[in-house]
C-alpha positions in Angstrom: 70.5 96.2 66.1 73.1 96.1 63.3 76.8 95.7 63.7 77.5 99.5 63.4 75.2 100.1 66.3 76.8 97.3 68.4 80.2 98.7 67.8 78.9 102.2 68.9 77.3 100.7 72.0 80.6 99.0 73.0 82.6 102.2 72.5 80.1 104.1 74.5 80.4 101.5 77.4 84.1 101.6 77.3 84.1 105.5 77.5 81.7 105.5 80.4 83.7 102.8 82.1 87.0 104.9 81.6 85.2 107.9 83.1 84.0 106.0 86.1 87.2 104.1 86.8 88.8 105.1 90.0 92.6 105.4 90.1 94.3 103.1 92.5 95.0 104.7 95.7 98.3 104.1 97.5 96.5 102.2 100.3 95.2 99.7 97.8 98.4 98.8 96.3 100.9 96.1 97.4 104.2 97.9 98.2 106.0 94.8 97.1 104.8 95.4 93.6 106.6 98.7 93.5 110.2 97.7 94.1 112.8 96.2 91.8 112.6 92.5 91.2 115.2 90.0 90.5 114.7 90.3 86.7 115.5 94.1 87.0 118.9 94.0 88.6 122.2 93.0 86.9 123.1 89.3 86.7 125.2 88.3 89.8 122.9 90.0 92.3 120.5 87.9 94.5 117.5 88.9 96.6 118.5 88.9 100.3 115.3 87.4 101.8 116.4 88.4 105.4 117.0 92.0 104.6 113.9 92.4 102.4 110.2 92.8 103.3 107.4 95.0 104.5 108.4 98.1 106.5 105.5 98.9 108.8 105.1 102.2 110.6 105.7 100.3 113.8 109.0 99.0 112.7 110.2 102.3 111.1 109.1 104.4 114.2 111.6 102.6 116.3 114.5 104.3 114.3 114.0 107.8 115.9 111.4 110.1 117.5 111.7 112.5 114.7 111.0 109.8 112.0 108.0 108.7 114.2 106.5 112.1 114.2 107.2 112.4 110.4 105.4 109.1 109.7 102.4 110.2 111.6 102.2 113.8 110.0 102.8 112.5 106.6 100.1 109.9 106.6 102.5 107.0 105.7 100.6 103.8 105.2 103.2 101.2 104.5 106.4 100.3 102.8 108.6 97.7 101.3 112.3 97.3 100.8 114.2 94.8 98.7 117.9 94.2 99.1 120.0 92.4 96.3 123.6 91.4 97.2 126.2 91.0 94.6 129.9 90.3 94.7 131.4 93.5 96.3 128.1 95.3 95.5 124.6 95.9 96.8 121.2 97.2 95.6 118.5 98.5 97.9 115.1 99.3 96.4 112.3 100.9 98.6 108.9 102.3 98.3 106.8 103.9 100.9 103.0 104.7 100.4 101.1 107.5 101.9 97.5 108.5 102.0 98.1 111.6 99.9 100.8 112.9 97.5 101.6 115.7 100.2 103.0 112.9 102.4 105.4 111.5 99.8 106.7 115.1 99.3 107.2 115.5 103.0 109.2 112.3 103.1 111.3 113.5 100.1 112.0 116.8 101.7 113.0 115.1 105.0 115.3 112.5 103.4 117.0 115.2 101.2 117.6 117.2 104.3 119.1 114.3 106.1 121.4 113.6 103.3 122.6 117.1 103.0 123.2 117.3 106.7 125.0 113.9 106.7 128.5 115.3 106.5 129.6 112.7 104.0 132.8 114.0 102.4 132.5 114.5 98.7 128.8 113.9 98.5 127.4 115.4 95.4 123.7 116.2 94.7 121.7 116.8 91.5 118.2 116.5 90.2 117.5 113.0 89.0 114.7 113.4 86.6 112.7 110.5 88.0 109.0 110.7 88.9 107.5 114.1 89.9 110.4 115.4 91.9 113.8 113.7 92.6 117.4 113.8 93.8 120.6 111.7 93.2 123.5 111.7 95.5 126.7 110.2 94.7 130.4 110.1 95.7 133.1 110.0 93.1 135.2 107.0 93.9 136.6 103.9 92.3 134.0 101.6 93.7 131.0 103.8 92.9 128.1 104.6 95.3 124.8 106.5 94.6 121.3 106.9 96.0 118.3 108.2 93.9 115.2 109.3 95.8 111.9 110.5 94.3 108.2 110.9 94.7 105.4 110.1 92.4 101.8 110.6 93.5 101.4 109.1 97.0 104.6 107.1 96.7 108.1 108.0 97.8 110.8 105.6 96.5 114.5 105.2 96.4 117.3 103.1 94.9 120.7 102.7 96.6 123.7 101.1 94.8 127.0 100.4 96.5 129.6 99.4 93.9 127.5 100.8 91.2 127.9 103.9 89.1 125.5 106.9 89.2 124.3 106.0 85.7 123.4 102.4 86.7 121.5 103.6 89.8 119.6 106.0 87.7 118.7 103.3 85.2 117.4 101.1 88.1 115.4 104.0 89.5 113.7 104.5 86.1 112.8 100.8 86.1 111.3 101.1 89.5 109.4 104.2 88.6 107.8 102.5 85.6 106.4 99.9 88.2 105.1 102.7 90.4 103.5 104.7 87.7 101.7 101.7 86.2 100.4 100.7 89.7 99.2 104.1 90.7 97.2 104.8 87.4 
């Protein structure tokens, strides 16, 4: 076998492997890998280990019966939240994983509805341009406050920033989305 044939054989093997490769399902992904990390947030913010961690269906179900029913219907598998505290500011990064993309869409619709019904004075809402479908909510104030939520495949995610501008929260959401897209390929 000459070098030309070996190269062709390797290319064929790579092509077959690519065709047979199975994309990672949400159930096979560590949700901690899908949230912001220390290196992603501005200097001066530190991970709050007490407020961060896995968010199981059992722990989330305690919040309300409506949420418990949604978690069951949507096929939620697990989630993770990381909180970073800064001087007069806070960043919260979260990802929830579902068995199917429809579950992530159900969660996005539910959270969007809750935000619109919250009655927060001056709350504004717009498409965020992150993931497959997304929203950003913010209040115009001197201190700044914004929340971006989105879905991508079987993941629902969000970044909340208190004491941060809408633009900064969107930049952080895009960083987190790059992690999610890479993991769910």
